[in-house]
C-alpha positions in Angstrom: 35.8 101.5 127.6 38.0 99.9 124.9 41.1 97.8 125.6 44.6 98.9 124.7 46.6 102.0 125.1 45.0 104.1 122.4 42.0 106.2 123.3 39.1 106.7 120.9 38.3 110.1 119.3 36.5 112.5 121.6 33.5 112.8 119.3 31.5 115.0 121.6 34.3 117.6 121.9 35.0 118.4 118.3 35.5 122.0 117.4 35.2 123.2 113.9 37.1 126.2 112.6 35.3 129.1 111.0 36.4 130.3 107.5 37.8 133.5 109.1 40.0 131.5 111.4 41.2 129.3 108.6 42.2 132.3 106.4 43.8 134.1 109.4 45.8 130.9 110.1 44.6 130.6 113.7 42.5 127.5 113.3 43.4 124.2 115.0 43.7 122.4 111.6 46.9 120.6 110.6 49.6 122.7 109.1 49.3 121.0 105.7 45.7 122.1 105.4 46.8 125.7 106.1 49.3 125.5 103.2 46.7 124.1 100.8 44.2 126.8 101.9 46.8 129.5 101.5 47.8 128.3 98.0 44.1 128.1 97.1 43.7 131.7 98.2 46.8 132.8 96.2 45.5 131.1 93.1 42.1 132.8 93.4 43.8 136.2 93.8 46.1 135.5 90.8 43.2 134.5 88.6 41.5 137.8 89.4 44.6 139.8 88.7 45.5 137.5 85.7 42.3 138.3 84.0 43.3 141.9 84.0 47.1 141.5 83.3 47.0 138.5 80.9 49.7 135.8 80.9 51.8 137.1 83.7 50.3 134.7 86.3 51.7 131.6 84.5 55.3 132.9 84.7 54.9 133.8 88.4 53.8 130.2 89.3 56.8 128.7 87.4 59.2 131.0 89.2 57.8 130.5 92.8 59.5 127.6 94.5 60.3 126.7 98.1 63.6 127.6 99.7 66.6 127.3 97.4 64.8 125.4 94.7 64.6 128.5 92.6 68.3 129.1 92.9 69.7 125.6 92.3 69.0 123.7 89.1 69.0 120.0 90.0 69.4 117.2 87.4 68.0 114.1 89.1 67.5 111.2 86.7 65.0 109.6 89.0 62.7 112.6 88.8 62.5 112.5 85.0 59.7 110.5 83.5 60.9 107.5 81.5 59.9 107.6 77.9 57.8 104.6 76.9 58.5 103.5 73.3 55.9 101.6 71.3 56.9 98.4 69.6 56.5 100.0 66.1 58.8 102.9 67.0 61.7 100.7 68.3 64.8 100.9 66.1 65.9 97.3 65.5 69.1 98.2 63.7 70.4 100.2 66.7 72.7 98.0 68.8 72.2 98.1 72.5 75.1 98.8 74.8 76.3 95.9 76.8 76.7 95.9 80.5 80.2 95.8 82.1 79.8 92.1 82.9 78.6 91.1 79.4 81.4 93.2 77.8 84.1 91.5 80.1 82.6 88.0 79.2 82.8 88.7 75.5 86.4 90.0 75.8 87.3 86.9 77.8 85.8 84.6 75.1 87.6 86.4 72.3 90.9 86.3 74.2 90.5 82.5 74.7 89.7 82.0 71.0 92.7 84.0 70.0 95.0 82.0 72.4 93.7 78.7 71.1 94.4 79.8 67.5 97.9 80.7 68.4 98.2 77.4 70.4 97.2 75.4 67.3 99.8 77.3 65.2 102.5 76.6 67.8 103.3 80.3 68.5 102.7 80.4 72.3 105.2 79.4 75.0 103.1 76.6 76.2 102.7 75.2 72.6 106.5 75.3 72.1 107.1 73.4 75.3 104.4 70.9 74.4 105.9 70.4 71.0 109.4 69.9 72.5 108.0 67.3 75.0 106.2 65.6 72.1 109.4 65.4 70.0 111.3 63.9 73.0 108.6 61.3 73.6 108.5 60.4 69.9 112.3 60.0 69.9 112.2 57.8 73.0 109.5 55.6 71.5 111.4 55.2 68.2 114.6 54.2 70.2 112.5 51.8 72.3 110.9 50.3 69.1 114.4 49.8 67.5 115.7 48.2 70.7 112.8 45.8 70.7 113.3 44.9 67.1 117.0 44.2 67.7 116.2 42.0 70.7 113.5 40.2 68.7 116.0 39.6 65.9 118.6 38.4 68.4 116.1 35.9 69.9 115.2 34.6 66.5 118.9 34.2 65.7 119.4 32.3 68.9 116.4 30.1 68.2 117.7 29.4 64.6 121.2 28.5 65.9 119.7 26.3 68.6 117.8 24.3 66.0 120.7 23.8 63.8 
């Protein structure tokens, strides 16, 4: 006997269904097999009646659906097959739509460029404040340079007076 909890198939005890049992639905086969067999039987009967009536069998097959599928129209994008384009059929002139992140990144870059242009022209608040600080610093440096020149001139006068 094999090890483990699973038992082997009882090969000596197999029972095969007869075609009459399968058609009647009393066989011991799985349910899916019964459905397939029933569909097969329906198709055969429709083909026989279709030969007499013409194209009516194609319309009946399209209309027969399980449960509420015939009542409700469902638009599921995942069910639709994707169309594969060949390289020669691709339109290169057509611009592709950007994703949300790419679009936001482009907007961010454009806004930064616009801000920098205004900054260079001195039209933003920060640029005005920077220019005011720069003017103050220049003024302080000029005053400091004048003061140094005066001190230097005063030292030279003292040196000249000390030599005389």
